[in-house]
C-alpha positions, 0 to 999 in steps of 0.5 A: 363443723361449719354452721348450716347455710343461711337463707339467701339474702334479697338481691340488691340494686347495682350501685350507681358509680359517679367516679372512676374506680380507684383500683391500684396499678403499677403507676397509680399507687395506693396509700395503705397503712404499711406504705404505698401499694402497687399492683402489677397486672400479669395477663395469664399470670405469665412471667419470664425469669428476667421479669420475675427477677425484676419484681424481686429487685423491686420488692427488695429495693423499694418495698418491704422485701415481700411479694403478695399474690392476688386472686387474679394471678397478679402481684402486689408490692407493699411497703413502698416509700413515698416518691418511689413511683418513678423508680418503680415504673422505670424498673417495670418498663425495662423488664417489659412489664409495662407495654402500655402505660395507659392500659396497665390497669385494664390488663386483667386476663385470667387463664387456666394455669395448666393449659398445655401442661397436662395430657388433655388440654389445648394450649390455645388459650394462652396464645389467645390471652397474649393476642387479647392483651395486644389488642387491649393495649392497642385499643383507644376505647378499652382505656375506659374499662375499669381496673376491675373488669375481668376477662377469663379464658378457660382451657376446658377443664372448668377451673377458671370459668366460674371465677367471676369473669365479665367476659368468659371464654371456655375452649372446646376441642376440635371434633375428633381431636384429643383422644388419639393424641392422648393415646400417643402421648403427644402435646395437646392439640388446638382448640376448635372453638370457644363458648363466650359468656358475658356476666351471669347470662346462662346463654353463650356464643360459639366463636371460632378459635382464630376469632376468640381474642377479637371477640373478647375485646368486642364484647368488652366494647359492647359493655362500655356502650351499654354502661354509657347508655345506662348512665350508671357508671358501671365498672362491671357487667353485673353492675348494669341496671335492669333494662340495660343489662348485657346479654349474649344476644347483644354481644352477638349483634356487636360481633356481626357488626365487627364481621365476627361469626357467632352461633347462639347456644341457649343451653351452654354448660354451667361455669365451673362444670368439670368435664371429662377427661380427668384433668390435673387439678390446677389449684393443688400443689405438687408435680404435674406430668406433661404429655412429653415427659416433662414435668411442671411444679405447682406450689402455693404461697402460704396466705399468698405472701412470699419473701423475695428470697423464696421468689428468687428461688422459684426464679432460679429453678425456672431459669436453671431446670425449667423453661425460663417461665413462671405462671401465677395462679388465681389460688395464689400459687406459682407453676414452673413448667418444663422441668425434666422428670429427674429434677422435679422431685429434688426441686420440689423438696427444695421448695418445701424446705423454703417454706412453700406449700408443695403437698395437697395434704398440707393444712395451708392448702385452701387457707387464705386471708386478707392483708389485715393489720398492720397493713390495712387500717380498716382491718380489726385485727392481724388476721394472718397472725390469728390464722397462723396461730389457729393452724399451729393449734391444729384448727382451720377455723377459730375454736374449731376442731383439729383439722387437716385440710379445710373442713369438707374440702372447702376453702377457709378465708379469714377477713379483717372486716366485712369487705372480705377483700380477695375472698374465694369464689363459689362456696367457702368457710368465712372467718370474719373479724367483728367487734364481738370476735370471729364469726364463722359461716358457710358462704356461697351462692345460696347462702348469706354471709351471716354466722351461726357461731362466734369464736375467739375473743374480740379482736383488738386493733393495735 
């Protein structure tokens, strides 16, 4: 079992940023230990089958033949050769993945991946995401946002609302809508409004559905104004110093100036609250039943990494039996919408054979790891190999008892250094490589990232 939670550490002052963020993008490549790295932003995780095929080509022709999925539903290409940036940009541009080169790193829009695919949820949030992306790419001021600033659009199920958005919106159904449509087996109806939050402010603003995309951009512009006034160079809302924080009331004033109505809600639902009805679990692999008889397939990439061959199989299924679309999830998964019921089980079996995670009972479900060695020079060890070896021995954590899914149903995340890149939000089992060995701890909002036990021999860097 994981150790008991530790006392919460003392809060620290937000950092002062004296430079722009160095987040990689599709055009700004990052030099890693295994070559250059490109991060391609995919607002709402959306891809057409043509765009997905272009990414597989890029991985094969320019990279190491693999694709990595991020916790924001984006794609990374690794092992890129020196000087390939121009060829990569041309390939992405031709596929429609670079609508604005000046904005490509700020298109961070995370959306509920099953929106509109099961019986209860409105489909509006994905339309909102497309409209917000268009507004971002047309905004001159938005180019000042950092590559880490995050918009979150939750369809009401609470799956992405708690994933650390700077501007988060939670869809609310139209009064009286939903129950009758559900009984009739119809597609989900439109959302009537959305609750807008900024950072960790518990208050929210109720925004009419048609105004949601413009309100989200206005809130981001209000952050830029607050960051400039603070002189802190903050990249994210939570980094604004005391006396310069951004609140719902501040955003309400900015919305009024922009002609957007907003109602102040002091007692808004907590981010991540799970409301009724029983929504499908967007983090779990398997078959999702839709309201019109169609099915969606949800699969996970083991430790967030796929070969180009696995990616091409997903693309072929999307094009052949699906709607021609793929959706990436913040749990390093892929959703294929629009399959007929007769094809869903057969196609899921193909993906199982190809090595993807298709069963929520799989020990790979909820298991994650950072890049580790040899891709990251800061890592103390090859955490992916170590995690795989532990799983082969029947344990989710080093030195732990044999387990199936993660202990107590919590995510388990292996990190090669104290930065813990890509770690989950909320509470998780932290497996951290140190000079003395792996330290295992329960980490979450009310715990400190310190371990009560150490297991396995000290990792050695190659």
